[in-house]
PDB file of N, CA, C and O in Angstrom:
ATOM      1  N   UNK A   1     -19.911 176.847 139.833  1.00  0.00           N
ATOM      2  CA  UNK A   1     -18.994 175.958 139.134  1.00  0.00           C
ATOM      3  C   UNK A   1     -17.794 175.608 140.009  1.00  0.00           C
ATOM      4  O   UNK A   1     -17.352 174.460 140.059  1.00  0.00           O
ATOM      5  N   UNK A   2     -17.277 176.629 140.698  1.00  0.00           N
ATOM      6  CA  UNK A   2     -16.126 176.406 141.578  1.00  0.00           C
ATOM      7  C   UNK A   2     -16.485 175.460 142.724  1.00  0.00           C
ATOM      8  O   UNK A   2     -15.679 174.622 143.127  1.00  0.00           O
ATOM      9  N   UNK A   3     -17.701 175.607 143.239  1.00  0.00           N
ATOM     10  CA  UNK A   3     -18.149 174.719 144.316  1.00  0.00           C
ATOM     11  C   UNK A   3     -18.218 173.275 143.819  1.00  0.00           C
ATOM     12  O   UNK A   3     -17.877 172.351 144.558  1.00  0.00           O
ATOM     13  N   UNK A   4     -18.645 173.078 142.603  1.00  0.00           N
ATOM     14  CA  UNK A   4     -18.718 171.735 142.028  1.00  0.00           C
ATOM     15  C   UNK A   4     -17.327 171.117 141.897  1.00  0.00           C
ATOM     16  O   UNK A   4     -17.133 169.943 142.212  1.00  0.00           O
ATOM     17  N   UNK A   5     -16.371 171.900 141.437  1.00  0.00           N
ATOM     18  CA  UNK A   5     -14.996 171.399 141.284  1.00  0.00           C
ATOM     19  C   UNK A   5     -14.397 171.062 142.647  1.00  0.00           C
ATOM     20  O   UNK A   5     -13.790 170.005 142.819  1.00  0.00           O
ATOM     21  N   UNK A   6     -14.568 171.961 143.610  1.00  0.00           N
ATOM     22  CA  UNK A   6     -14.019 171.705 144.941  1.00  0.00           C
ATOM     23  C   UNK A   6     -14.706 170.515 145.614  1.00  0.00           C
ATOM     24  O   UNK A   6     -14.063 169.743 146.326  1.00  0.00           O
ATOM     25  N   UNK A   7     -15.997 170.373 145.390  1.00  0.00           N
ATOM     26  CA  UNK A   7     -16.717 169.218 145.943  1.00  0.00           C
ATOM     27  C   UNK A   7     -16.215 167.917 145.333  1.00  0.00           C
ATOM     28  O   UNK A   7     -16.077 166.911 146.029  1.00  0.00           O
ATOM     29  N   UNK A   8     -15.943 167.939 144.041  1.00  0.00           N
ATOM     30  CA  UNK A   8     -15.410 166.747 143.373  1.00  0.00           C
ATOM     31  C   UNK A   8     -14.039 166.378 143.902  1.00  0.00           C
ATOM     32  O   UNK A   8     -13.750 165.202 144.125  1.00  0.00           O
ATOM     33  N   UNK A   9     -13.193 167.373 144.104  1.00  0.00           N
ATOM     34  CA  UNK A   9     -11.859 167.119 144.665  1.00  0.00           C
ATOM     35  C   UNK A   9     -11.985 166.546 146.069  1.00  0.00           C
ATOM     36  O   UNK A   9     -11.256 165.621 146.427  1.00  0.00           O
ATOM     37  N   UNK A  10     -12.898 167.083 146.864  1.00  0.00           N
ATOM     38  CA  UNK A  10     -13.101 166.580 148.219  1.00  0.00           C
ATOM     39  C   UNK A  10     -13.583 165.134 148.216  1.00  0.00           C
ATOM     40  O   UNK A  10     -13.106 164.320 149.006  1.00  0.00           O
ATOM     41  N   UNK A  11     -14.515 164.814 147.342  1.00  0.00           N
ATOM     42  CA  UNK A  11     -15.030 163.435 147.251  1.00  0.00           C
ATOM     43  C   UNK A  11     -13.927 162.475 146.814  1.00  0.00           C
ATOM     44  O   UNK A  11     -13.809 161.377 147.359  1.00  0.00           O
ATOM     45  N   UNK A  12     -13.120 162.881 145.835  1.00  0.00           N
ATOM     46  CA  UNK A  12     -12.017 162.027 145.384  1.00  0.00           C
ATOM     47  C   UNK A  12     -10.984 161.828 146.490  1.00  0.00           C
ATOM     48  O   UNK A  12     -10.443 160.733 146.642  1.00  0.00           O
ATOM     49  N   UNK A  13     -10.709 162.865 147.254  1.00  0.00           N
ATOM     50  CA  UNK A  13      -9.749 162.762 148.351  1.00  0.00           C
ATOM     51  C   UNK A  13     -10.259 161.814 149.440  1.00  0.00           C
ATOM     52  O   UNK A  13      -9.519 160.955 149.919  1.00  0.00           O
ATOM     53  N   UNK A  14     -11.487 161.973 149.815  1.00  0.00           N
ATOM     54  CA  UNK A  14     -12.064 161.091 150.843  1.00  0.00           C
ATOM     55  C   UNK A  14     -12.119 159.656 150.329  1.00  0.00           C
ATOM     56  O   UNK A  14     -11.818 158.722 151.072  1.00  0.00           O
ATOM     57  N   UNK A  15     -12.499 159.472 149.068  1.00  0.00           N
ATOM     58  CA  UNK A  15     -12.524 158.130 148.483  1.00  0.00           C
ATOM     59  C   UNK A  15     -11.141 157.494 148.457  1.00  0.00           C
ATOM     60  O   UNK A  15     -10.997 156.299 148.717  1.00  0.00           O
ATOM     61  N   UNK A  16     -10.129 158.287 148.144  1.00  0.00           N
ATOM     62  CA  UNK A  16      -8.752 157.775 148.159  1.00  0.00           C
ATOM     63  C   UNK A  16      -8.318 157.357 149.554  1.00  0.00           C
ATOM     64  O   UNK A  16      -7.670 156.325 149.729  1.00  0.00           O
ATOM     65  N   UNK A  17      -8.678 158.164 150.544  1.00  0.00           N
ATOM     66  CA  UNK A  17      -8.328 157.818 151.929  1.00  0.00           C
ATOM     67  C   UNK A  17      -9.022 156.530 152.374  1.00  0.00           C
ATOM     68  O   UNK A  17      -8.428 155.701 153.063  1.00  0.00           O
ATOM     69  N   UNK A  18     -10.270 156.375 151.978  1.00  0.00           N
ATOM     70  CA  UNK A  18     -10.999 155.141 152.310  1.00  0.00           C
ATOM     71  C   UNK A  18     -10.324 153.945 151.646  1.00  0.00           C
ATOM     72  O   UNK A  18     -10.211 152.881 152.256  1.00  0.00           O
ATOM     73  N   UNK A  19      -9.878 154.108 150.409  1.00  0.00           N
ATOM     74  CA  UNK A  19      -9.216 153.009 149.714  1.00  0.00           C
ATOM     75  C   UNK A  19      -7.884 152.652 150.379  1.00  0.00           C
ATOM     76  O   UNK A  19      -7.531 151.476 150.460  1.00  0.00           O
ATOM     77  N   UNK A  20      -7.150 153.648 150.849  1.00  0.00           N
ATOM     78  CA  UNK A  20      -5.897 153.369 151.566  1.00  0.00           C
ATOM     79  C   UNK A  20      -6.200 152.582 152.834  1.00  0.00           C
ATOM     80  O   UNK A  20      -5.503 151.617 153.145  1.00  0.00           O
ATOM     81  N   UNK A  21      -7.226 152.983 153.561  1.00  0.00           N
ATOM     82  CA  UNK A  21      -7.607 152.290 154.795  1.00  0.00           C
ATOM     83  C   UNK A  21      -8.051 150.856 154.488  1.00  0.00           C
ATOM     84  O   UNK A  21      -7.665 149.920 155.188  1.00  0.00           O
ATOM     85  N   UNK A  22      -8.850 150.694 153.458  1.00  0.00           N
ATOM     86  CA  UNK A  22      -9.366 149.377 153.086  1.00  0.00           C
ATOM     87  C   UNK A  22      -8.236 148.477 152.584  1.00  0.00           C
ATOM     88  O   UNK A  22      -8.197 147.290 152.908  1.00  0.00           O
ATOM     89  N   UNK A  23      -7.322 149.036 151.797  1.00  0.00           N
ATOM     90  CA  UNK A  23      -6.208 148.235 151.275  1.00  0.00           C
ATOM     91  C   UNK A  23      -5.290 147.768 152.398  1.00  0.00           C
ATOM     92  O   UNK A  23      -4.714 146.683 152.317  1.00  0.00           O
ATOM     93  N   UNK A  24      -5.151 148.574 153.437  1.00  0.00           N
ATOM     94  CA  UNK A  24      -4.337 148.161 154.573  1.00  0.00           C
ATOM     95  C   UNK A  24      -4.942 146.957 155.290  1.00  0.00           C
ATOM     96  O   UNK A  24      -4.242 146.242 156.008  1.00  0.00           O
ATOM     97  N   UNK A  25      -6.228 146.735 155.099  1.00  0.00           N
ATOM     98  CA  UNK A  25      -6.917 145.603 155.717  1.00  0.00           C
ATOM     99  C   UNK A  25      -7.172 144.478 154.727  1.00  0.00           C
ATOM    100  O   UNK A  25      -7.966 143.576 154.995  1.00  0.00           O
ATOM    101  N   UNK A  26      -6.482 144.534 153.553  1.00  0.00           N
ATOM    102  CA  UNK A  26      -6.550 143.430 152.601  1.00  0.00           C
ATOM    103  C   UNK A  26      -7.712 143.493 151.640  1.00  0.00           C
ATOM    104  O   UNK A  26      -8.345 142.473 151.369  1.00  0.00           O
ATOM    105  N   UNK A  27      -8.006 144.667 151.119  1.00  0.00           N
ATOM    106  CA  UNK A  27      -9.105 144.816 150.173  1.00  0.00           C
ATOM    107  C   UNK A  27      -8.795 144.184 148.823  1.00  0.00           C
ATOM    108  O   UNK A  27      -7.719 143.623 148.618  1.00  0.00           O
ATOM    109  N   UNK A  28      -9.753 144.282 147.902  1.00  0.00           N
ATOM    110  CA  UNK A  28      -9.560 143.713 146.566  1.00  0.00           C
ATOM    111  C   UNK A  28      -8.459 144.442 145.777  1.00  0.00           C
ATOM    112  O   UNK A  28      -7.952 145.481 146.200  1.00  0.00           O
ATOM    113  N   UNK A  29      -8.118 143.881 144.650  1.00  0.00           N
ATOM    114  CA  UNK A  29      -7.008 144.402 143.850  1.00  0.00           C
ATOM    115  C   UNK A  29      -7.240 145.844 143.412  1.00  0.00           C
ATOM    116  O   UNK A  29      -6.307 146.647 143.447  1.00  0.00           O
ATOM    117  N   UNK A  30      -8.455 146.192 143.001  1.00  0.00           N
ATOM    118  CA  UNK A  30      -8.703 147.554 142.524  1.00  0.00           C
ATOM    119  C   UNK A  30      -8.552 148.564 143.656  1.00  0.00           C
ATOM    120  O   UNK A  30      -8.152 149.704 143.420  1.00  0.00           O
ATOM    121  N   UNK A  31      -8.869 148.155 144.878  1.00  0.00           N
ATOM    122  CA  UNK A  31      -8.701 149.059 146.025  1.00  0.00           C
ATOM    123  C   UNK A  31      -7.220 149.299 146.274  1.00  0.00           C
ATOM    124  O   UNK A  31      -6.806 150.418 146.575  1.00  0.00           O
ATOM    125  N   UNK A  32      -6.426 148.242 146.147  1.00  0.00           N
ATOM    126  CA  UNK A  32      -4.976 148.414 146.330  1.00  0.00           C
ATOM    127  C   UNK A  32      -4.386 149.310 145.256  1.00  0.00           C
ATOM    128  O   UNK A  32      -3.457 150.072 145.527  1.00  0.00           O
ATOM    129  N   UNK A  33      -4.915 149.230 144.035  1.00  0.00           N
ATOM    130  CA  UNK A  33      -4.429 150.094 142.952  1.00  0.00           C
ATOM    131  C   UNK A  33      -4.787 151.557 143.214  1.00  0.00           C
ATOM    132  O   UNK A  33      -3.960 152.447 143.018  1.00  0.00           O
ATOM    133  N   UNK A  34      -6.013 151.800 143.655  1.00  0.00           N
ATOM    134  CA  UNK A  34      -6.416 153.175 143.971  1.00  0.00           C
ATOM    135  C   UNK A  34      -5.616 153.699 145.156  1.00  0.00           C
ATOM    136  O   UNK A  34      -5.228 154.867 145.169  1.00  0.00           O
ATOM    137  N   UNK A  35      -5.365 152.856 146.146  1.00  0.00           N
ATOM    138  CA  UNK A  35      -4.581 153.268 147.308  1.00  0.00           C
ATOM    139  C   UNK A  35      -3.153 153.623 146.900  1.00  0.00           C
ATOM    140  O   UNK A  35      -2.588 154.598 147.397  1.00  0.00           O
ATOM    141  N   UNK A  36      -2.578 152.848 146.011  1.00  0.00           N
ATOM    142  CA  UNK A  36      -1.222 153.145 145.529  1.00  0.00           C
ATOM    143  C   UNK A  36      -1.194 154.475 144.787  1.00  0.00           C
ATOM    144  O   UNK A  36      -0.273 155.271 144.970  1.00  0.00           O
ATOM    145  N   UNK A  37      -2.195 154.716 143.955  1.00  0.00           N
ATOM    146  CA  UNK A  37      -2.262 155.987 143.226  1.00  0.00           C
ATOM    147  C   UNK A  37      -2.460 157.160 144.182  1.00  0.00           C
ATOM    148  O   UNK A  37      -1.882 158.229 143.986  1.00  0.00           O
ATOM    149  N   UNK A  38      -3.270 156.962 145.211  1.00  0.00           N
ATOM    150  CA  UNK A  38      -3.501 158.019 146.194  1.00  0.00           C
ATOM    151  C   UNK A  38      -2.229 158.341 146.956  1.00  0.00           C
ATOM    152  O   UNK A  38      -1.900 159.512 147.146  1.00  0.00           O
ATOM    153  N   UNK A  39      -1.511 157.320 147.393  1.00  0.00           N
ATOM    154  CA  UNK A  39      -0.265 157.553 148.125  1.00  0.00           C
ATOM    155  C   UNK A  39       0.792 158.200 147.237  1.00  0.00           C
ATOM    156  O   UNK A  39       1.558 159.046 147.698  1.00  0.00           O
ATOM    157  N   UNK A  40       0.837 157.810 145.970  1.00  0.00           N
ATOM    158  CA  UNK A  40       1.790 158.424 145.037  1.00  0.00           C
ATOM    159  C   UNK A  40       1.447 159.891 144.801  1.00  0.00           C
ATOM    160  O   UNK A  40       2.344 160.732 144.754  1.00  0.00           O
ATOM    161  N   UNK A  41       0.174 160.208 144.653  1.00  0.00           N
ATOM    162  CA  UNK A  41      -0.236 161.603 144.462  1.00  0.00           C
ATOM    163  C   UNK A  41       0.088 162.434 145.702  1.00  0.00           C
ATOM    164  O   UNK A  41       0.505 163.587 145.590  1.00  0.00           O
ATOM    165  N   UNK A  42      -0.103 161.852 146.872  1.00  0.00           N
ATOM    166  CA  UNK A  42       0.249 162.561 148.102  1.00  0.00           C
ATOM    167  C   UNK A  42       1.734 162.830 148.202  1.00  0.00           C
ATOM    168  O   UNK A  42       2.148 163.905 148.635  1.00  0.00           O
ATOM    169  N   UNK A  43       2.536 161.859 147.804  1.00  0.00           N
ATOM    170  CA  UNK A  43       3.986 162.039 147.830  1.00  0.00           C
ATOM    171  C   UNK A  43       4.426 163.110 146.829  1.00  0.00           C
ATOM    172  O   UNK A  43       5.291 163.929 147.138  1.00  0.00           O
ATOM    173  N   UNK A  44       3.836 163.107 145.637  1.00  0.00           N
ATOM    174  CA  UNK A  44       4.157 164.141 144.650  1.00  0.00           C
ATOM    175  C   UNK A  44       3.767 165.530 145.151  1.00  0.00           C
ATOM    176  O   UNK A  44       4.506 166.494 144.953  1.00  0.00           O
ATOM    177  N   UNK A  45       2.621 165.631 145.790  1.00  0.00           N
ATOM    178  CA  UNK A  45       2.186 166.905 146.351  1.00  0.00           C
ATOM    179  C   UNK A  45       3.130 167.373 147.445  1.00  0.00           C
ATOM    180  O   UNK A  45       3.464 168.555 147.521  1.00  0.00           O
ATOM    181  N   UNK A  46       3.560 166.453 148.288  1.00  0.00           N
ATOM    182  CA  UNK A  46       4.480 166.804 149.361  1.00  0.00           C
ATOM    183  C   UNK A  46       5.816 167.291 148.805  1.00  0.00           C
ATOM    184  O   UNK A  46       6.370 168.277 149.291  1.00  0.00           O
ATOM    185  N   UNK A  47       6.329 166.609 147.796  1.00  0.00           N
ATOM    186  CA  UNK A  47       7.601 167.032 147.196  1.00  0.00           C
ATOM    187  C   UNK A  47       7.470 168.372 146.501  1.00  0.00           C
ATOM    188  O   UNK A  47       8.373 169.204 146.585  1.00  0.00           O
ATOM    189  N   UNK A  48       6.359 168.592 145.816  1.00  0.00           N
ATOM    190  CA  UNK A  48       6.156 169.871 145.128  1.00  0.00           C
ATOM    191  C   UNK A  48       6.065 171.015 146.130  1.00  0.00           C
ATOM    192  O   UNK A  48       6.615 172.092 145.895  1.00  0.00           O
ATOM    193  N   UNK A  49       5.379 170.791 147.241  1.00  0.00           N
ATOM    194  CA  UNK A  49       5.266 171.856 148.232  1.00  0.00           C
ATOM    195  C   UNK A  49       6.594 172.089 148.935  1.00  0.00           C
ATOM    196  O   UNK A  49       6.878 173.215 149.346  1.00  0.00           O
ATOM    197  N   UNK A  50       7.401 171.071 149.082  1.00  0.00           N
ATOM    198  CA  UNK A  50       8.718 171.227 149.687  1.00  0.00           C
ATOM    199  C   UNK A  50       9.601 172.101 148.793  1.00  0.00           C
ATOM    200  O   UNK A  50      10.336 172.955 149.288  1.00  0.00           O
ATOM    201  N   UNK A  51       9.526 171.887 147.483  1.00  0.00           N
ATOM    202  CA  UNK A  51      10.332 172.689 146.561  1.00  0.00           C
ATOM    203  C   UNK A  51       9.818 174.121 146.483  1.00  0.00           C
ATOM    204  O   UNK A  51      10.599 175.047 146.266  1.00  0.00           O
ATOM    205  N   UNK A  52       8.521 174.313 146.657  1.00  0.00           N
ATOM    206  CA  UNK A  52       7.977 175.671 146.642  1.00  0.00           C
ATOM    207  C   UNK A  52       8.467 176.474 147.843  1.00  0.00           C
ATOM    208  O   UNK A  52       8.713 177.674 147.723  1.00  0.00           O
ATOM    209  N   UNK A  53       8.610 175.832 148.989  1.00  0.00           N
ATOM    210  CA  UNK A  53       9.056 176.534 150.198  1.00  0.00           C
ATOM    211  C   UNK A  53      10.546 176.772 150.214  1.00  0.00           C
ATOM    212  O   UNK A  53      11.016 177.669 150.914  1.00  0.00           O
ATOM    213  N   UNK A  54      11.309 175.992 149.458  1.00  0.00           N
ATOM    214  CA  UNK A  54      12.758 176.109 149.485  1.00  0.00           C
ATOM    215  C   UNK A  54      13.248 176.450 148.080  1.00  0.00           C
ATOM    216  O   UNK A  54      13.604 175.557 147.311  1.00  0.00           O
ATOM    217  N   UNK A  55      13.267 177.752 147.740  1.00  0.00           N
ATOM    218  CA  UNK A  55      13.634 178.121 146.363  1.00  0.00           C
ATOM    219  C   UNK A  55      15.091 177.818 146.007  1.00  0.00           C
ATOM    220  O   UNK A  55      15.438 177.856 144.827  1.00  0.00           O
ATOM    221  N   UNK A  56      15.946 177.521 146.969  1.00  0.00           N
ATOM    222  CA  UNK A  56      17.334 177.204 146.670  1.00  0.00           C
ATOM    223  C   UNK A  56      17.509 175.856 146.014  1.00  0.00           C
ATOM    224  O   UNK A  56      18.550 175.599 145.409  1.00  0.00           O
ATOM    225  N   UNK A  57      16.526 174.993 146.116  1.00  0.00           N
ATOM    226  CA  UNK A  57      16.565 173.696 145.464  1.00  0.00           C
ATOM    227  C   UNK A  57      17.097 172.574 146.345  1.00  0.00           C
ATOM    228  O   UNK A  57      17.005 171.410 145.954  1.00  0.00           O
ATOM    229  N   UNK A  58      17.652 172.876 147.526  1.00  0.00           N
ATOM    230  CA  UNK A  58      18.168 171.830 148.396  1.00  0.00           C
ATOM    231  C   UNK A  58      17.098 171.295 149.314  1.00  0.00           C
ATOM    232  O   UNK A  58      16.057 171.922 149.512  1.00  0.00           O
ATOM    233  N   UNK A  59      17.366 170.119 149.879  1.00  0.00           N
ATOM    234  CA  UNK A  59      16.431 169.546 150.824  1.00  0.00           C
ATOM    235  C   UNK A  59      16.560 170.223 152.174  1.00  0.00           C
ATOM    236  O   UNK A  59      17.580 170.835 152.489  1.00  0.00           O
ATOM    237  N   UNK A  60      15.499 170.100 152.970  1.00  0.00           N
ATOM    238  CA  UNK A  60      15.510 170.711 154.298  1.00  0.00           C
ATOM    239  C   UNK A  60      16.481 170.022 155.225  1.00  0.00           C
ATOM    240  O   UNK A  60      16.613 170.414 156.384  1.00  0.00           O
TER     241      UNK A  60
END
């Protein structure tokens, strides 16, 4: 079951990266929407990990 979940996350991540690459080259509207969602999720992940490493709450 865990392998299935991790495989799904990997497929979604690779698909998001492909959509970002395709949108940068002028893909259709749905590709640009998926690319925007992928970039937003990456930014949220980056901010969350930054706060986890810095328990004081300030920026690096």
